C-alpha positions as CSV (number, residue, x, y, z in Angstrom):
1,X,0.1,0.0,0.3
2,X,1.4,3.2,-1.1
3,X,1.0,6.5,1.0
4,X,0.1,9.7,-1.3
5,X,1.3,12.8,1.1
6,X,-1.1,15.7,1.2
7,X,1.6,17.7,-1.0
8,X,1.5,14.8,-3.8
9,X,-2.5,15.0,-3.2
10,X,-2.5,18.6,-4.3
11,X,0.1,18.3,-7.4
12,X,-2.8,15.6,-8.8
13,X,-5.6,17.5,-8.2
14,X,-4.1,20.4,-9.7
15,X,-2.5,18.2,-12.5
16,X,-6.5,17.5,-13.4
17,X,-7.5,20.8,-13.1
18,X,-4.9,22.1,-15.5
19,X,-6.0,18.6,-17.6
20,X,-10.1,20.3,-17.1
21,X,-8.6,23.7,-18.1
22,X,-6.9,22.7,-21.4
23,X,-9.8,20.6,-22.3
24,X,-12.3,23.7,-22.1
25,X,-10.2,26.3,-23.7
26,X,-9.9,23.9,-26.6
27,X,-13.3,23.6,-26.6
28,X,-14.5,27.2,-25.9
29,X,-11.4,28.8,-27.2
30,X,-10.5,30.5,-24.8
31,X,-12.3,31.3,-20.7
32,X,-12.9,34.9,-19.0
33,X,-10.4,34.6,-15.7
34,X,-13.7,34.1,-13.5
35,X,-14.3,31.3,-14.9
36,X,-10.7,30.2,-14.5
37,X,-10.9,31.1,-10.7
38,X,-14.5,29.2,-10.3
39,X,-12.5,26.5,-11.5
40,X,-9.8,26.5,-9.0
41,X,-12.2,26.0,-6.3
42,X,-13.4,23.0,-7.3
43,X,-13.2,19.6,-4.8
44,X,-11.5,16.9,-6.6
45,X,-15.0,15.2,-6.9
46,X,-16.4,18.2,-8.7
47,X,-13.7,17.5,-11.0
48,X,-15.0,14.1,-11.5
49,X,-18.4,15.6,-12.1
50,X,-17.1,18.4,-14.5
51,X,-15.4,16.1,-16.6
52,X,-18.5,14.1,-17.1
53,X,-20.5,16.9,-17.8
54,X,-18.4,18.5,-20.0
55,X,-19.0,15.8,-22.5
56,X,-22.7,17.8,-22.8
57,X,-21.9,21.1,-22.9
58,X,-23.6,23.1,-25.7
59,X,-21.4,26.6,-25.0
60,X,-20.0,28.1,-22.5
61,X,-23.2,29.0,-21.2
62,X,-22.7,25.6,-19.8
63,X,-20.4,25.6,-18.4
64,X,-21.3,28.6,-16.3
65,X,-24.3,27.2,-15.5
66,X,-22.9,24.1,-13.8
67,X,-20.7,26.0,-12.0
68,X,-23.7,27.9,-10.7
69,X,-25.2,24.7,-9.6
70,X,-22.6,23.2,-8.1
71,X,-20.1,26.0,-6.7
72,X,-21.0,27.9,-3.2
73,X,-20.4,31.7,-3.2
74,X,-17.0,32.6,-3.0
């Protein structure tokens, strides 16, 4: 059994976040800074949910709506 340190776990989560951002940028050309900030606040479970949901997004408004439903205001 391998134990992962909190630093390693944060690195894994940051990598997943970056991959999601690359996919979203590719799909929607650019992401406004406020959306990037909101993506930074996602938990690991929320990133998993977003990864599944983005297949059904038709435009960036779908992403904004999803984030509104899944994130508490800052």
